[in-house]
N, C-alpha and C positions, 0 to 999 in steps of 0.2 A: 976643586974647591967644594965647599959644603953645598948640598942641594937645598934649594928654597922650596917651601911648601906652596908658596904663591908668589908669582911675579906680576906686579902691577903693570909693567910695560907690555905684557902680552894679553892683558885683560880685554882690550878692544877686539882682538882677533877671535877670542873665545865667546864674547858676548852674543854676537849675532847667531851663530849656530845653536848655542844654549837657549836663547830666547825663542828661536824657531821650534826647537824640540819641545820646549815647555808649552808653547802655544798649541802644538799638536794634541796635547792632552785636554784642551778645553772642549773637546767633544763629549765631555763627561755628562752634560745634561741629557744627551741622547741615550747614554747608558743607564741613567737614573730613571728614565721614563717607565720601564717595566716594573719598578718596585711597587709592591702592594702598599707597604707602610711608608708613605712619603715623609712622615715626621722625622725619620732618622736620616733622610737624604743628605742634609747638610753635614752631619757627622761623618757619614760614609764618604762624601765628596772631599771634605777637608782631610780625612785620614788618607784617602787615595792620593791626593795632591802632595801631601807631606811625604808619603812613601816614595813617590816619583822624584821629588826634589832630593831626597836622601840617596836614591839610586844614582841620579845624575851626578851628584857631588862625589859619590864614591867612584863612579866611572871616570870623572875628571881627574881626581887625585891619583888613581891608579894609572891613568893614561899619562899624566904628568911625570910620574916616576918611570914609566916603561919606555917612553920615547924621548930621545935627546932633542930631535928637531922634527917639527911637524909643519908641512906646507899648508898654507891657507886653503888651497884647493885640494881636496882629499885624494883625487885621482893622481896628483903629482907625487904622492907618497910612494907609489909603485913605479915611478919612472925608470928606476934602475933594476927592476925585477926581471930576472931572466928565466924564472921557472925552476923546476926541479928536473935535472937531467937534460932533456931535449928542449926545455923552454916551453913556450905556449904551444 
């Protein structure tokens, strides 16, 4: 069938990891501290956060097209992996 760009029924599984990843970027004030000209700090911070959001959305869309099924626990995605040749 046709591939959907967004499936609302899977939103709950993706929300937690995306929210955690976005919160990791809230260390931005520590990065801004060394700036000499602090008057541009809000513009730099907003631009950086917007850039991060765009990258995460791009990553999510590409991941949605690349993988048919994704387990909620990331390590389970490799449960059937046997390695190359001799395995692990």
